[in-house]
GUTORDO-831610 format. One line per 5 residues: number of its first residue (from 0); their letters; for each residue x, y, z negated of C-alpha. Coordinates in pm, 1 decimal. Example, Ala and Ser with C-alpha at 12.3 -4.5 7.8 and 13.67 -1.06 7.14 Angstrom:
2
0) AS) 1230.0 -450.0 -780.0 | 1367.0 -106.0 -714.0
***
This chain:
381
0) MLKII) 0.0 0.0 0.0 | 283.7 238.0 -88.5 | 445.6 178.5 249.8 | 118.4 258.9 429.5 | 76.5 582.2 233.0
5) KFLDR) 432.7 689.3 313.6 | 392.2 600.8 681.4 | 72.2 801.2 719.6 | 214.4 1092.4 524.1 | 534.2 1106.9 727.6
10) YIGSI) 386.3 1084.9 1075.6 | 23.3 1200.5 1059.0 | 99.0 1448.3 779.8 | 385.4 1599.3 977.2 | 159.1 1668.7 1275.5
15) VCRIL) -106.2 1829.8 1053.5 | 158.5 2050.8 888.5 | 279.4 2174.6 1225.5 | -73.7 2259.5 1333.4 | -153.0 2444.6 1010.4
20) GIFNF) 181.6 2617.4 1036.8 | 56.9 2797.6 1347.7 | -209.3 2969.8 1137.0 | 43.1 3047.0 865.1 | 278.4 3206.7 1119.0
25) FSKTD) 57.4 3515.2 1135.8 | 26.0 3552.8 757.4 | 188.4 3864.8 611.3 | 148.4 3761.4 246.7 | 446.0 3852.0 28.7
30) AKKIN) 458.1 3596.4 -253.3 | 701.5 3805.2 -456.8 | 454.2 4093.5 -483.5 | 154.5 3890.7 -597.1 | 32.4 3922.8 -954.9
35) PKKIL) -152.5 3590.8 -971.6 | -466.3 3531.0 -1172.8 | -473.5 3161.6 -1091.6 | -175.6 2934.8 -1022.7 | -171.3 2571.6 -913.4
40) VIQLW) 134.3 2347.4 -947.9 | 135.3 2027.2 -741.1 | 328.6 1715.6 -846.3 | 158.0 1395.6 -735.0 | 383.0 1100.1 -780.1
45) GIGES) 703.1 1023.1 -968.0 | 693.7 1006.4 -1345.8 | 1061.3 1100.0 -1371.9 | 1019.2 1396.8 -1138.0 | 708.7 1502.9 -1331.2
50) VLTLP) 907.9 1509.4 -1656.1 | 1167.3 1726.1 -1482.7 | 904.7 1975.7 -1359.4 | 795.3 2069.3 -1711.3 | 1053.4 2347.4 -1770.5
55) AVKSL) 941.5 2508.4 -1442.3 | 574.0 2473.3 -1536.5 | 650.9 2622.7 -1877.3 | 831.3 2915.1 -1714.9 | 523.9 2993.7 -1502.8
60) IQKFP) 302.0 2984.9 -1813.1 | 537.5 3221.5 -1995.9 | 581.2 3459.8 -1701.8 | 209.3 3481.4 -1622.8 | 37.5 3437.1 -1962.9
65) KAGVD) -291.1 3582.8 -1837.0 | -302.3 3359.0 -1532.9 | -460.8 3016.8 -1561.7 | -194.3 2762.6 -1465.8 | -335.1 2428.4 -1346.4
70) VLVTK) -147.2 2118.4 -1232.4 | -262.8 1875.3 -964.9 | -159.5 1517.4 -1035.5 | -259.7 1155.1 -985.2 | -350.6 894.0 -1244.2
75) RNKEV) 9.0 770.7 -1231.6 | 171.6 1084.3 -1378.1 | -119.2 1263.1 -1547.4 | -9.8 1192.0 -1906.7 | 322.5 1369.6 -1857.3
80) YNGIK) 133.3 1701.1 -1862.2 | -89.6 1607.3 -2154.2 | -90.1 1866.0 -2432.5 | 148.8 2115.4 -2268.8 | 84.2 2439.6 -2457.7
85) GLNSI) -63.5 2713.3 -2241.2 | -156.7 2484.2 -1952.4 | -507.7 2569.2 -1835.6 | -614.6 2233.2 -1693.2 | -500.9 1909.6 -1531.5
90) KKIDF) -666.7 1832.6 -1197.8 | -652.6 1474.5 -1071.4 | -684.7 1319.0 -726.3 | -597.6 982.0 -579.1 | -435.4 905.7 -246.6
95) SIMSI) -760.9 865.2 -56.3 | -886.3 1093.6 217.6 | -1216.6 1146.7 36.1 | -1048.8 1245.4 -289.4 | -825.1 1495.6 -112.3
100) IEFVL) -1113.8 1643.9 89.1 | -1328.2 1672.8 -223.3 | -1052.5 1865.6 -404.4 | -987.5 2093.3 -108.0 | -1356.8 2177.0 -58.6
105) SNFRK) -1415.1 2251.0 -426.9 | -1096.3 2458.8 -458.2 | -1075.1 2631.1 -119.7 | -850.3 2938.5 -158.2 | -925.0 2933.6 -529.1
110) YDVVV) -562.9 2991.4 -628.3 | -361.1 3307.6 -574.0 | -40.6 3102.4 -570.2 | 21.9 2731.8 -521.0 | 368.9 2607.3 -617.1
115) DMEEY) 428.2 2276.6 -441.6 | 682.7 2081.5 -644.3 | 658.9 1765.9 -436.5 | 995.9 1715.3 -274.5 | 893.9 1566.7 58.7
120) LNVSA) 526.0 1463.8 77.4 | 335.3 1639.8 353.0 | -2.3 1585.3 188.0 | 87.0 1820.2 -98.6 | 171.1 2097.3 148.3
125) IISFF) -158.3 2040.0 330.9 | -349.1 2065.8 3.2 | -159.4 2384.4 -83.3 | -260.3 2541.4 249.4 | -630.8 2507.4 175.4
130) AGKCR) -616.8 2566.1 -200.3 | -384.3 2867.2 -207.7 | -384.8 3218.6 -68.9 | -7.5 3206.4 -103.2 | 209.5 2894.4 -99.0
135) VGYSH) 557.4 2835.6 -239.8 | 763.0 2530.1 -146.3 | 1090.8 2395.2 -11.0 | 1240.4 2505.3 318.7 | 1298.4 2162.5 475.0
140) GARSK) 1072.1 1955.2 695.7 | 750.6 2022.0 886.6 | 577.0 2099.7 556.5 | 782.9 2417.1 519.8 | 581.5 2575.9 802.1
145) IYNLK) 286.3 2599.0 562.4 | 462.3 2799.8 290.5 | 472.7 3178.1 260.9 | 782.6 3163.7 41.2 | 1043.9 2897.9 106.9
150) VYYDE) 1315.8 2789.8 -133.6 | 1630.4 2603.2 -33.6 | 1653.5 2256.1 -188.9 | 2003.6 2243.3 -334.3 | 2095.4 1876.1 -344.3
155) NIHVR) 2409.9 1946.9 -546.3 | 2233.3 2053.8 -867.8 | 2008.8 1871.1 -1112.3 | 1648.4 1828.2 -1001.1 | 1529.6 2000.8 -1319.7
160) DVFLE) 1700.1 2314.1 -1188.9 | 1577.2 2254.8 -833.8 | 1220.7 2274.7 -966.2 | 1309.5 2584.7 -1165.6 | 1424.8 2751.1 -844.1
165) LANSI) 1065.3 2737.9 -717.8 | 941.0 2916.8 -1029.8 | 1233.3 3160.6 -1020.4 | 1141.6 3261.0 -665.7 | 827.9 3436.2 -798.5
170) GAEYK) 996.7 3582.3 -1103.1 | 953.6 3307.7 -1362.8 | 1257.1 3204.3 -1567.6 | 1310.2 2933.3 -1826.2 | 1583.7 3044.9 -2063.0
175) KEGLI) 1613.3 2730.3 -2274.2 | 1831.2 2430.5 -2205.1 | 1701.3 2076.9 -2211.0 | 1365.5 1929.6 -2122.2 | 1016.2 1967.9 -2266.4
180) QLNYN) 920.1 1701.3 -2519.0 | 629.9 1478.4 -2419.9 | 312.0 1453.4 -2625.0 | 132.9 1162.8 -2789.3 | -135.8 1140.9 -3057.4
185) KKDRK) -201.9 960.3 -3386.2 | -370.5 669.8 -3209.3 | -63.1 619.3 -2989.8 | 160.8 612.9 -3299.2 | -72.4 374.3 -3479.5
190) NVDGL) -83.5 133.5 -3185.5 | 294.5 127.9 -3143.9 | 370.5 100.3 -3515.3 | 114.2 -178.4 -3547.9 | 273.3 -374.7 -3266.8
195) LKKYR) 628.3 -330.6 -3396.3 | 530.4 -466.2 -3738.4 | 494.3 -806.3 -3576.6 | 868.3 -825.2 -3512.2 | 1176.8 -843.5 -3728.2
200) ISPKI) 1362.8 -528.9 -3630.9 | 1711.6 -433.5 -3743.6 | 1806.1 -75.0 -3841.3 | 1960.7 -15.5 -3496.9 | 1725.3 -22.3 -3197.6
205) IGISP) 1849.1 -19.1 -2839.1 | 1571.9 52.2 -2591.0 | 1621.4 -88.5 -2242.4 | 1431.1 -25.9 -1919.7 | 1570.1 -286.7 -1677.5
210) GTAES) 1331.2 -217.3 -1388.3 | 1254.8 69.0 -1152.5 | 955.2 204.3 -966.7 | 828.0 -11.2 -679.2 | 1044.8 171.9 -426.6
215) AKCRM) 1417.3 92.2 -393.7 | 1454.8 -198.4 -633.5 | 1824.7 -191.3 -549.4 | 1859.7 70.8 -825.8 | 1846.5 -208.7 -1085.5
220) WPYEK) 2160.2 -315.1 -1269.7 | 2191.2 -697.0 -1241.1 | 2008.1 -878.2 -1519.7 | 2315.2 -1088.7 -1603.5 | 2506.5 -770.7 -1689.5
225) YAEAC) 2220.4 -640.8 -1901.5 | 2229.3 -969.9 -2094.4 | 2605.2 -949.7 -2145.1 | 2580.6 -591.2 -2268.7 | 2300.0 -689.8 -2506.8
230) NSVIE) 2507.1 -974.7 -2648.4 | 2789.4 -731.9 -2720.0 | 2583.4 -465.3 -2901.2 | 2386.1 -728.7 -3094.6 | 2707.9 -890.1 -3210.4
235) KYNAT) 2871.0 -562.3 -3313.7 | 2575.9 -379.3 -3471.0 | 2319.7 -653.4 -3536.7 | 2100.2 -434.8 -3315.5 | 1755.9 -520.4 -3186.4
240) VMFVG) 1726.8 -477.4 -2810.6 | 1374.3 -390.7 -2699.0 | 1273.8 -406.2 -2334.7 | 1007.8 -175.5 -2189.6 | 850.4 -158.7 -1847.6
245) TEEER) 540.5 -262.7 -1657.0 | 356.6 -591.7 -1687.3 | 519.4 -697.3 -1358.7 | 861.3 -645.9 -1519.0 | 797.3 -891.7 -1802.9
250) RLADE) 954.9 -1170.4 -1599.7 | 1266.0 -961.0 -1542.4 | 1301.4 -896.9 -1916.3 | 1240.0 -1267.2 -1986.0 | 1527.4 -1357.4 -1750.3
255) IIKNI) 1757.1 -1123.5 -1941.6 | 1647.1 -1261.0 -2279.0 | 1714.8 -1618.4 -2160.1 | 2080.2 -1517.5 -2141.8 | 2091.2 -1346.9 -2481.7
260) EKKEN) 2252.5 -1563.4 -2749.3 | 2065.7 -1427.0 -3053.1 | 1714.5 -1428.3 -2908.7 | 1567.6 -1325.5 -3243.4 | 1728.6 -985.6 -3179.8
265) AVNLC) 1552.2 -935.7 -2844.5 | 1191.0 -824.7 -2791.8 | 1006.1 -809.3 -2461.0 | 758.3 -519.1 -2476.0 | 704.5 -487.0 -2101.5
270) GKFSL) 337.5 -421.1 -2028.2 | 258.3 -358.6 -2395.0 | 250.1 21.8 -2393.2 | 48.9 290.7 -2222.0 | 253.7 580.6 -2089.1
275) RELFY) 177.7 796.4 -2394.4 | 264.5 509.7 -2626.9 | 597.5 482.7 -2447.0 | 654.7 853.6 -2518.6 | 632.5 769.1 -2889.1
280) FVTKC) 814.3 435.7 -2881.2 | 1136.2 574.9 -2733.2 | 1168.2 815.8 -3027.2 | 1231.7 511.2 -3246.0 | 1536.7 409.1 -3041.7
285) DVFIG) 1891.3 492.4 -3146.6 | 2007.9 458.9 -2785.8 | 1815.2 408.7 -2462.7 | 1962.4 245.3 -2151.1 | 1786.0 269.4 -1818.4
290) NDSGA) 1827.9 250.2 -1444.9 | 1752.7 560.2 -1237.4 | 1382.5 562.5 -1325.0 | 1104.5 741.6 -1512.6 | 1164.7 570.8 -1847.6
295) MHIAA) 1519.4 706.2 -1856.3 | 1391.2 1063.2 -1811.6 | 1123.3 1006.9 -2076.2 | 1389.2 907.6 -2328.9 | 1599.6 1212.5 -2242.1
300) AQKVK) 1297.1 1440.6 -2282.8 | 1232.3 1291.3 -2627.4 | 1587.0 1382.3 -2739.2 | 1700.3 1020.7 -2757.5 | 2062.9 943.6 -2671.5
305) TIGLF) 2027.4 811.1 -2318.2 | 2248.7 621.9 -2075.1 | 2151.2 627.3 -1708.0 | 2290.2 377.2 -1455.0 | 2339.4 505.9 -1099.7
310) GPNLP) 2453.9 386.8 -759.2 | 2211.8 455.9 -470.8 | 2133.7 800.9 -615.2 | 2360.1 1074.5 -746.6 | 2376.0 1152.6 -1119.8
315) QRFSP) 2429.8 1523.8 -1053.2 | 2072.6 1518.6 -923.0 | 1896.9 1276.0 -1157.5 | 2113.5 1207.8 -1464.6 | 1941.8 1193.4 -1806.3
320) YGKGN) 1933.0 1566.1 -1874.9 | 2056.1 1687.5 -2210.7 | 2359.2 1724.7 -2431.4 | 2519.7 1397.2 -2535.4 | 2354.8 1184.8 -2267.7
325) AAIYK) 2562.4 984.8 -2019.3 | 2538.1 879.0 -1656.6 | 2749.6 594.3 -1522.0 | 2798.6 605.7 -1146.8 | 2992.9 374.7 -916.9
330) GENCI) 2851.3 478.6 -583.6 | 3187.8 611.3 -467.2 | 3278.4 248.2 -393.6 | 2993.3 220.5 -141.3 | 3007.3 377.4 205.2
335) FSPCI) 2630.2 439.1 201.1 | 2590.7 612.8 -136.6 | 2385.8 817.8 -179.5 | 2141.6 623.2 35.5 | 1852.1 764.9 -170.1
340) NVHKG) 1768.2 1126.1 -85.5 | 1425.3 1186.7 -233.7 | 1384.5 1533.3 -85.5 | 1428.0 1385.5 262.9 | 1189.7 1098.6 199.0
345) QVPDC) 1478.0 852.3 212.8 | 1421.2 585.6 -51.9 | 1542.2 264.6 115.8 | 1634.8 -68.2 -29.4 | 2008.6 -138.0 -26.4
350) LYSKS) 2149.1 -88.1 324.1 | 2363.3 -399.0 289.1 | 2202.2 -732.2 376.0 | 2021.6 -902.1 87.4 | 2197.1 -1224.4 174.0
355) GHDYQ) 2542.5 -1065.3 174.5 | 2797.3 -1027.3 -104.0 | 2777.5 -647.2 -90.0 | 2403.9 -621.7 -161.3 | 2365.0 -378.2 -455.9
360) KCMKN) 2739.5 -318.7 -438.0 | 2720.8 16.2 -615.6 | 2519.4 -116.9 -910.1 | 2728.3 -432.1 -941.0 | 3035.2 -210.4 -973.1
365) ISVNE) 2911.7 -76.3 -1307.0 | 3094.1 -285.1 -1565.9 | 2950.4 -415.9 -1890.7 | 3244.3 -264.7 -2080.3 | 3159.5 84.1 -1951.1
370) VVAEV) 2800.0 58.8 -2070.0 | 2891.8 -89.6 -2406.3 | 3155.7 180.7 -2460.1 | 2890.2 450.3 -2412.9 | 2656.7 272.3 -2656.3
375) EKMIE) 2933.0 254.8 -2914.8 | 3014.5 620.6 -2868.3 | 2652.4 721.3 -2921.8 | 2596.7 500.7 -3225.2 | 2920.7 585.2 -3401.4
380) Y) 2938.1 959.8 -3342.5
***
């Protein structure tokens, strides 16, 4: 289904953007001179990217306190924006033509400014054209023809700051470092605490997210190496390693646990938590280890010491943001890295053959000793 959505968005969406761009060509709107009364921010997909948009969203709320700032999301990432102080409302659509048309018809030119924070989807630009009198977005691709104010996507800086550039272009600035902490409620805490009481947990908890989103599974560190790293930190600190992820990733965590010597120190929690419950759970971890995925960014946002593992993507773009966090990258040993360029819509599986020795070469090059050394550093200092 994801492949179909991407195909339609890339080819049909590109044509629609070019057609709408003809109408936008004659627009004389100056986005920098608008004093908006209503602002819409669009971020439809990635949980990690959504976490990284929050400083930019916060900057818009602070810059335009009298303007109602809404966000347009999908069910997938909605909870990231839950409880953000000053946010007017969270609008939700799904990736169906009817859902998109319904939103467009009920919000036609309702917003003075639409800030499109999607990095490459054409559908978000199309929505912004109909929903906004003025549109702000990135300067690459056919979608850029729809925007009144275009911002260069700097692929050499962290994506948190790339999103902030959109807000900065209309005068909004976020003066704090770090990310915005994610919200959960008493029920979320109660559910997580109740579940954890069922297990014998040592004073040191290492959270691990061994999977990735459904696209580009090549971002995963091999499960054998996860198991070896777990054995090392369990032996040294009597730590409990706790695996989180989707229900589909339970089997992956089970494969890792099969190779852990002290299985009583390993807990498979994949599929056990809602997204908000995960926001709370990670705060109980002393260290969190994750592939380049949403869970890693969640841990960083919650001020947990986080280790991100990289190969197909660059850590200068997507590392766990925040002081004291670490990103381990071995992509320099691969001729294709970075093969993932989200802003260009390039999220392939490994470009080496699955049957060849070099498949996942960049991730395999990350050694167990490197990961364990970072864990030790974070626990002991």
